[in-house]
BADRENDREN-578540 format. One line per 5 residues: number of its first residue (from 1); their letters; for each residue x, y, z of C-alpha. Coordinates in nm, 2 decimals, padded with zeros to 4 digits, always signed. Layout:
NUM = a = X/Y/Z; ...;
END
This chain:
1 = iqirr = -06.20/-00.39/-03.71; -06.48/-00.27/-03.49; -06.67/+00.04/-03.60; -06.95/+00.25/-03.48; -07.29/+00.18/-03.63;
6 = derak = -07.33/+00.54/-03.74; -07.00/+00.53/-03.92; -07.08/+00.22/-04.13; -07.15/+00.40/-04.45; -06.83/+00.61/-04.42;
11 = iteil = -06.61/+00.32/-04.35; -06.74/+00.09/-04.62; -06.70/+00.37/-04.87; -06.33/+00.40/-04.78; -06.29/+00.02/-04.81;
16 = rearl = -06.45/+00.01/-05.15; -06.24/+00.30/-05.28; -05.93/+00.10/-05.16; -06.07/-00.21/-05.34; -06.07/-00.41/-05.02;
21 = tyhfi = -06.31/-00.69/-04.96; -06.50/-00.67/-04.63; -06.77/-00.86/-04.44; -06.98/-00.77/-04.14; -06.93/-01.06/-03.90;
26 = gepnd = -07.09/-00.95/-03.58; -07.20/-00.69/-03.33; -07.19/-00.65/-02.95; -07.48/-00.74/-02.73; -07.57/-00.67/-02.37;
31 = kdeir = -07.65/-01.03/-02.28; -07.28/-01.14/-02.20; -07.34/-01.41/-02.46; -07.18/-01.52/-02.78; -07.42/-01.62/-03.06;
36 = fwrsa = -07.34/-01.76/-03.40; -07.59/-01.74/-03.69; -07.59/-01.89/-04.04; -07.86/-01.82/-04.30; -08.08/-01.65/-04.04;
41 = krila = -08.06/-01.96/-03.82; -07.89/-01.96/-03.48; -07.64/-02.25/-03.47; -07.47/-02.18/-03.13; -07.53/-01.96/-02.83;
46 = asrse = -07.33/-01.97/-02.51; -07.23/-01.74/-02.23; -06.90/-01.56/-02.26; -06.78/-01.70/-01.92; -06.87/-02.06/-02.03;
51 = lmqaw = -06.67/-02.02/-02.35; -06.38/-01.85/-02.17; -06.36/-02.15/-01.93; -06.37/-02.39/-02.22; -06.09/-02.20/-02.39;
56 = setsy = -05.88/-02.21/-02.07; -05.95/-02.57/-01.98; -05.63/-02.72/-02.10; -05.41/-02.45/-01.93; -05.62/-02.49/-01.62;
61 = qiarl = -05.56/-02.87/-01.60; -05.19/-02.83/-01.65; -05.16/-02.55/-01.39; -05.35/-02.76/-01.13; -05.06/-03.01/-01.14;
66 = rddad = -04.78/-02.75/-01.16; -04.89/-02.46/-00.94; -05.08/-02.40/-00.62; -05.41/-02.58/-00.69; -05.62/-02.34/-00.48;
71 = cvqqe = -05.49/-02.04/-00.67; -05.55/-02.21/-01.00; -05.91/-02.29/-00.90; -05.97/-01.93/-00.79; -05.85/-01.79/-01.12;
76 = fdgla = -06.06/-02.04/-01.32; -06.37/-01.98/-01.12; -06.32/-01.60/-01.17; -06.36/-01.65/-01.54; -06.72/-01.74/-01.48;
81 = datdp = -06.80/-01.43/-01.27; -07.02/-01.22/-01.50; -07.05/-00.95/-01.23; -06.68/-00.86/-01.24; -06.67/-00.49/-01.34;
86 = glsva = -06.31/-00.51/-01.44; -06.04/-00.25/-01.36; -06.14/+00.10/-01.25; -06.00/+00.42/-01.10; -06.16/+00.60/-00.80;
91 = lsfdv = -05.95/+00.88/-00.66; -05.97/+01.09/-00.34; -05.77/+01.37/-00.51; -05.74/+01.55/-00.84; -05.48/+01.38/-01.06;
96 = kddva = -05.41/+01.71/-01.23; -05.32/+01.89/-00.90; -04.94/+01.92/-00.90; -04.87/+01.96/-00.53; -04.50/+01.99/-00.60;
101 = apfia = -04.53/+02.28/-00.85; -04.47/+02.56/-00.60; -04.15/+02.39/-00.47; -04.03/+02.31/-00.82; -04.08/+02.68/-00.91;
106 = tgarp = -03.81/+02.78/-00.65; -03.55/+02.61/-00.86; -03.43/+02.39/-00.58; -03.39/+02.03/-00.67; -03.31/+01.81/-00.37;
111 = kvavl = -03.10/+01.51/-00.43; -03.25/+01.16/-00.41; -03.03/+00.85/-00.42; -03.17/+00.60/-00.67; -03.01/+00.30/-00.50;
116 = reqgv = -02.93/-00.02/-00.69; -02.73/-00.34/-00.66; -02.63/-00.60/-00.91; -02.95/-00.75/-01.06; -03.16/-00.44/-01.00;
121 = nsqfe = -03.35/-00.33/-01.31; -03.60/-00.05/-01.23; -03.36/+00.24/-01.17; -03.45/+00.43/-01.48; -03.82/+00.44/-01.42;
126 = maaaf = -03.76/+00.54/-01.06; -03.52/+00.82/-01.16; -03.77/+00.95/-01.42; -04.05/+00.97/-01.16; -03.85/+01.16/-00.91;
131 = eragf = -03.71/+01.39/-01.18; -04.06/+01.48/-01.29; -04.15/+01.56/-00.93; -03.87/+01.81/-00.89; -03.58/+01.61/-00.76;
136 = epvdv = -03.23/+01.56/-00.88; -03.21/+01.18/-00.90; -02.86/+01.04/-00.87; -02.76/+00.69/-00.97; -02.60/+00.53/-00.66;
141 = hmsdl = -02.46/+00.18/-00.69; -02.38/-00.01/-00.37; -02.02/-00.02/-00.48; -02.03/+00.37/-00.47; -02.11/+00.36/-00.10;
146 = qsgrk = -01.87/+00.08/-00.02; -01.58/+00.27/-00.18; -01.68/+00.60/-00.04; -01.73/+00.76/-00.38; -02.08/+00.87/-00.27;
151 = qlldf = -02.23/+00.91/+00.07; -02.59/+00.91/+00.19; -02.54/+01.23/+00.40; -02.55/+01.42/+00.06; -02.91/+01.30/+00.00;
156 = hglaa = -03.25/+01.38/+00.14; -03.42/+01.08/-00.02; -03.33/+00.72/-00.09; -03.52/+00.49/-00.33; -03.44/+00.12/-00.33;
161 = cggfs = -03.54/-00.01/-00.67; -03.69/-00.34/-00.79; -03.52/-00.63/-00.96; -03.34/-00.94/-00.85; -03.04/-00.84/-00.64;
166 = ygdvl = -02.79/-01.13/-00.60; -03.03/-01.34/-00.80; -03.25/-01.37/-00.49; -03.04/-01.68/-00.41; -03.04/-01.59/-00.04;
171 = gagqg = -03.41/-01.51/-00.04; -03.57/-01.20/-00.19; -03.36/-00.89/-00.09; -03.17/-01.07/+00.18; -02.83/-01.06/+00.00;
176 = waksi = -02.86/-00.69/-00.06; -02.96/-00.62/+00.31; -02.68/-00.84/+00.45; -02.43/-00.64/+00.24; -02.53/-00.35/+00.46;
181 = lfnpk = -02.60/-00.51/+00.79; -02.27/-00.71/+00.80; -02.06/-00.41/+00.68; -01.99/-00.19/+00.99; -01.93/+00.12/+00.77;
186 = lraef = -02.24/+00.08/+00.56; -02.46/-00.01/+00.86; -02.35/+00.30/+01.04; -02.41/+00.51/+00.72; -02.76/+00.38/+00.66;
191 = eaffg = -02.85/+00.40/+01.03; -02.74/+00.77/+01.03; -02.95/+00.84/+00.72; -03.26/+00.68/+00.87; -03.20/+00.86/+01.19;
196 = rsdsf = -03.21/+01.21/+01.04; -03.54/+01.41/+01.06; -03.50/+01.55/+00.70; -03.47/+01.21/+00.52; -03.72/+00.98/+00.36;
201 = algvc = -03.69/+00.64/+00.18; -03.90/+00.43/-00.05; -03.85/+00.06/-00.11; -04.02/-00.09/-00.41; -04.04/-00.47/-00.49;
206 = ngcqm = -03.68/-00.60/-00.44; -03.61/-00.27/-00.26; -03.91/-00.33/-00.04; -03.78/-00.68/+00.04; -03.44/-00.54/+00.12;
211 = mahla = -03.56/-00.26/+00.34; -03.79/-00.51/+00.53; -03.46/-00.68/+00.63; -03.32/-00.35/+00.74; -03.60/-00.30/+00.98;
216 = piipg = -03.37/-00.33/+01.29; -03.20/+00.00/+01.19; -03.51/+00.19/+01.05; -03.69/+00.38/+01.33; -04.05/+00.25/+01.37;
221 = adawp = -04.01/-00.05/+01.13; -03.97/-00.32/+01.39; -04.31/-00.47/+01.31; -04.26/-00.48/+00.94; -04.31/-00.82/+00.77;
226 = tfhrn = -04.06/-01.00/+00.54; -04.17/-01.12/+00.20; -04.18/-01.48/+00.09; -04.27/-01.70/-00.20; -04.60/-01.62/-00.37;
231 = rseqf = -04.88/-01.85/-00.28; -04.92/-01.93/-00.65; -04.56/-02.07/-00.65; -04.51/-01.86/-00.97; -04.35/-01.53/-01.06;
236 = earfv = -04.64/-01.29/-01.10; -04.63/-01.00/-01.35; -04.98/-00.84/-01.35; -05.18/-00.52/-01.35; -05.39/-00.54/-01.04;
241 = mtevv = -05.62/-00.32/-00.83; -05.49/-00.16/-00.50; -05.63/+00.07/-00.24; -05.44/+00.34/-00.05; -05.50/+00.30/+00.32;
246 = dspsi = -05.51/+00.59/+00.56; -05.16/+00.60/+00.71; -04.89/+00.84/+00.82; -04.69/+00.78/+00.50; -04.56/+01.11/+00.36;
251 = llagm = -04.56/+00.96/+00.01; -04.92/+00.86/+00.02; -05.05/+01.18/+00.19; -05.39/+01.29/+00.06; -05.44/+00.97/-00.13;
256 = agsrm = -05.62/+00.76/+00.13; -05.93/+00.58/-00.01; -05.81/+00.59/-00.37; -05.84/+00.27/-00.57; -05.64/+00.22/-00.88;
261 = pivvs = -05.45/-00.04/-01.08; -05.07/-00.08/-01.06; -04.80/-00.31/-01.19; -04.67/-00.60/-00.99; -04.37/-00.81/-01.09;
266 = hgegr = -04.24/-01.04/-00.83; -04.19/-01.40/-00.72; -04.17/-01.34/-00.35; -04.43/-01.09/-00.23; -04.63/-01.26/+00.04;
271 = avfaa = -04.60/-01.07/+00.36; -04.51/-01.29/+00.66; -04.49/-01.15/+01.01; -04.26/-01.28/+01.28; -04.54/-01.27/+01.53;
276 = etdre = -04.92/-01.21/+01.52; -04.86/-00.91/+01.74; -04.65/-00.76/+01.47; -04.94/-00.79/+01.22; -05.14/-00.58/+01.46;
281 = kalla = -04.87/-00.32/+01.51; -04.75/-00.28/+01.15; -04.88/+00.03/+00.98; -05.05/-00.07/+00.66; -05.03/+00.18/+00.37;
286 = lryvd = -05.14/-00.02/+00.06; -05.35/-00.33/+00.00; -05.48/-00.54/-00.29; -05.85/-00.51/-00.36; -06.08/-00.70/-00.60;
291 = nhgqp = -06.25/-00.53/-00.89; -06.55/-00.45/-00.66; -06.31/-00.25/-00.43; -06.30/-00.50/-00.14; -05.97/-00.61/+00.03;
296 = tetyp = -05.90/-00.96/-00.11; -05.69/-01.27/-00.06; -05.83/-01.42/-00.38; -05.59/-01.50/-00.66; -05.51/-01.34/-00.90;
301 = qnpng = -05.65/-01.01/-00.77; -05.41/-01.07/-00.48; -05.11/-01.20/-00.67; -04.91/-01.33/-00.38; -05.15/-01.44/-00.11;
306 = salga = -05.07/-01.18/+00.16; -05.33/-01.19/+00.44; -05.60/-00.92/+00.40; -05.43/-00.80/+00.08; -05.15/-00.62/+00.26;
311 = tgftt = -04.88/-00.50/+00.03; -04.74/-00.17/+00.16; -04.62/-00.05/+00.50; -04.49/+00.26/+00.66; -04.36/+00.40/+00.99;
316 = adgrf = -04.52/+00.61/+01.25; -04.36/+00.93/+01.13; -04.43/+00.83/+00.77; -04.08/+00.89/+00.64; -04.02/+00.53/+00.53;
321 = timmp = -04.25/+00.34/+00.30; -04.22/+00.00/+00.14; -04.44/-00.17/-00.11; -04.43/-00.46/-00.35; -04.61/-00.30/-00.65;
326 = hpert = -04.43/-00.06/-00.88; -04.56/+00.30/-00.88; -04.26/+00.41/-01.08; -04.36/+00.19/-01.37; -04.70/+00.35/-01.38;
331 = artlq = -04.61/+00.71/-01.30; -04.74/+00.82/-01.64; -05.09/+00.74/-01.75; -04.95/+00.64/-02.09; -04.75/+00.37/-01.91;
336 = mswap = -05.06/+00.20/-01.78; -05.18/-00.10/-01.98; -05.54/+00.03/-01.90; -05.67/+00.36/-01.78; -06.00/+00.55/-01.82;
341 = qsmid = -06.01/+00.74/-02.15; -06.09/+01.06/-01.96; -05.76/+01.02/-01.76; -05.57/+00.95/-02.08; -05.71/+01.26/-02.24;
346 = espda = -05.68/+01.49/-01.94; -05.35/+01.37/-01.78; -05.15/+01.15/-02.02; -04.81/+01.23/-01.86; -04.91/+01.22/-01.49;
351 = spwlr = -05.09/+00.91/-01.35; -05.23/+00.90/-01.00; -04.91/+00.73/-00.89; -04.70/+01.03/-00.97; -04.87/+01.19/-00.67;
356 = mfrna = -04.64/+00.98/-00.44; -04.33/+01.14/-00.58; -04.48/+01.49/-00.58; -04.58/+01.44/-00.22; -04.21/+01.37/-00.13;
361 = rkwlg = -04.11/+01.70/-00.29; -04.39/+01.89/-00.10; -04.29/+01.73/+00.23; -03.93/+01.85/+00.19; -04.05/+02.20/+00.12;
END
């Protein structure tokens, strides 16, 4: 265990009373160096980064043969970066400010369709985030829409969830999208929903991939990219830094400039544009940044290799937003695998990402 120096006497007394044997084996230093001593003689001293690379050498050599060699080299080189400050949170808003509270107080709970297809697996987290923001989330399976049991005209919001619809055998999200585009009834229903002025939609991960293929029927989405195999050639499940970019997105309103970590979990997240002019026209909403806060294409800070770190997009009116990372899986601070202690203490149940869902409730009024 690690203990504070000023608690040494207290802790050792507890251990002695419990008749437990203990030894003091080390203490931190500010040299980023590991040192071993025996009988007051130093027998080994090496930098932390040097030892980390030595520890990772075997995995590094295997990965060079198996995965994308450039990505593997970038990750290995990153182990030696002693200037890397690690994860951080820098917000342009107060995480404790519940912008949805006045609207929740009215008692009105607008319905949001938590849309899923076979293979989707993030619907519970998505429903929980919207429920906390003052919505009535409703589980809507694609078969409900196909049969007419449920209709999108009954909802103000639509959230397409993450997962692996149709096993991604037709490409990420394509099977799901084609089940809409090639069904005249469903195509008309989705087109009508997107065409309303009082509707909004969020696509996350597999839902992002699916909505990207629905771009022909989403007003203002014609320049959106589609999402392809990660440059690493591997499924990436990580906790990485992102920056909210100034955009019209109603979900990201008031969050521009904020940098914070988020969960990613995908095998096909690399944004690919049909034409270079589309890259210039597409409205960027979210991008990967390194631990210094700079937009990055370096792996693994950028887990899929998207140019300029691009990972989220919106439309000119801001009603439709897609992103590969999972805000619903980090909507509570306690869900985050790392967060500043101050944020854990002050806002354990509302992470910065919950602001997205609260923004949606505020926008509806």
